[in-house]
Each structure stands twice: as structure tokens, then as C-alpha cells.
C-alpha positions as CSV (number, residue, x, y, z in Angstrom):
1,M,0.0,0.0,0.0
2,K,1.3,3.4,-0.9
3,N,2.5,5.6,1.9
4,S,2.1,2.9,4.5
5,D,4.4,0.7,6.5
6,Y,1.9,-2.2,6.3
7,C,0.4,-4.4,3.7
8,Y,-3.4,-4.4,3.2
9,Y,-4.0,-7.3,5.6
10,H,-1.8,-6.0,8.4
11,N,-2.8,-2.4,8.1
12,P,-4.5,-1.3,11.4
13,N,-6.5,1.4,9.6
14,I,-8.5,-1.2,7.6
15,S,-11.4,-2.8,9.5
16,K,-11.8,-6.6,9.9
17,E,-15.0,-6.4,7.9
18,E,-13.2,-4.8,4.9
19,K,-10.5,-7.5,5.1
20,L,-13.1,-10.3,5.3
21,K,-15.0,-8.8,2.3
22,S,-11.8,-8.6,0.4
23,Q,-11.0,-12.3,1.1
24,R,-14.5,-13.4,0.1
25,C,-14.3,-11.6,-3.2
26,G,-11.0,-13.3,-4.0
27,G,-9.4,-11.7,-7.1
28,Q,-12.7,-10.6,-8.6
29,N,-11.6,-6.9,-8.7
30,R,-8.3,-7.6,-10.3
31,G,-9.5,-7.9,-13.9
32,P,-8.6,-5.2,-16.4
33,K,-11.1,-2.3,-16.5
34,I,-12.2,-0.3,-19.5
35,N,-13.1,3.3,-18.4
36,K,-15.4,3.9,-21.4
37,P,-16.8,1.4,-23.9
38,L,-14.5,1.0,-26.9
39,P,-16.1,1.9,-30.3
40,F,-17.2,-0.9,-32.7
41,I,-14.6,-1.3,-35.5
42,K,-15.5,-3.1,-38.7
43,I,-12.5,-5.0,-40.0
44,K,-12.5,-5.7,-43.7
45,N,-8.9,-5.5,-44.6
46,T,-5.3,-5.1,-43.2
47,K,-5.7,-1.3,-43.4
48,D,-8.4,-1.6,-40.8
49,I,-6.3,-3.8,-38.6
50,K,-3.4,-1.3,-38.9
51,Q,-5.7,1.5,-37.8
52,L,-7.0,-0.6,-34.9
53,L,-3.5,-1.4,-33.7
54,T,-2.4,2.2,-34.0
55,E,-5.3,3.3,-31.9
56,T,-4.7,0.5,-29.3
57,I,-1.0,1.5,-29.0
58,N,-1.9,5.1,-28.4
59,Q,-4.6,4.2,-25.9
60,V,-2.1,2.1,-23.9
61,R,0.5,4.9,-24.1
62,T,-1.9,7.4,-22.7
63,G,-3.2,5.1,-20.0
64,E,-6.7,4.9,-21.5
65,L,-6.5,1.1,-22.0
66,D,-5.1,-1.7,-19.8
67,C,-2.2,-3.5,-21.5
68,R,-3.9,-6.9,-20.9
69,I,-6.8,-5.8,-23.0
70,A,-4.4,-4.4,-25.6
71,N,-2.6,-7.8,-25.7
72,T,-5.9,-9.5,-26.3
73,I,-6.6,-7.1,-29.2
74,G,-3.2,-7.6,-30.6
75,Y,-3.6,-11.4,-30.4
76,L,-7.0,-11.3,-32.1
77,A,-5.7,-8.9,-34.7
78,G,-3.0,-11.4,-35.6
79,I,-5.5,-14.2,-36.0
80,T,-7.7,-11.8,-38.2
81,I,-4.7,-11.0,-40.4
82,K,-4.0,-14.7,-41.0
83,S,-7.7,-15.3,-41.7
84,L,-7.7,-12.5,-44.3
85,E,-4.5,-13.9,-45.9
86,V,-6.1,-17.4,-46.1
87,S,-9.3,-15.9,-47.6
88,T,-7.2,-14.0,-50.2
89,L,-5.3,-17.2,-51.1
90,E,-8.6,-19.1,-51.4
91,K,-10.0,-16.5,-53.8
92,K,-6.8,-16.7,-55.9
93,G,-7.1,-20.5,-55.9
94,E,-10.7,-20.3,-57.1
95,K,-9.6,-18.0,-59.9
96,I,-6.9,-20.4,-60.9
97,N,-9.3,-23.4,-60.8
98,I,-11.8,-21.5,-63.0
99,F,-9.0,-20.6,-65.4
100,V,-7.6,-24.2,-65.5
101,T,-11.1,-25.7,-66.0
102,K,-12.1,-23.2,-68.6
103,Y,-8.9,-23.2,-70.7
104,V,-7.1,-26.5,-70.1
């Protein structure tokens, strides 16, 4: 605890009731918090992901966004990029198949 010689559970300024409540709640209040809802972002291409990541980086740097949430966004953005790449390859493959079937 800041400005204290004691940890939370040994601090004489904290009542037994508060300590018991804290123990009952476990780590429930430790999760990352979002101060305001994040806007919906429609992702259609890698340009949208680049914009999302740029905004996320800036929100972390200004303290608006918990880094654990930003890590989740980064992880999901990576999966989305791979999905877009696979989709692009599938479309190219379909075009090749159409070409081969039509002209060969």
C-alpha cells in the first residue's frame, strides 16, 4: 500500500469487515477495466487492422487502455490477419481453378 508501512491485511486502519470482504471476493476486482466502452470497429482488410493497432497502441501509451486488453486485441488482430490472408489465397485458388477448368 502506498504511503504505509503495512500491507493491506496488516494495516490497522482497515477494518476486519473490509479485510473479510476482500478475502471473500477473491481476485474478482483484479481484472482489467475499461473506463469507457470501446467503439465498434468493422474490419474488412489489413488497413483496418493497422488502424486498430495504431489506436490501441496510443490508448495504452496514454493510459486509457489496460495493457492486458491491448494484448488480447493484438492477439486477435494477428488471427484476423491470418484469416484475411487465407481468404485471399482461397480466392486466388478459385480463380486459378476456374481458369484451368475453362482453358485447359
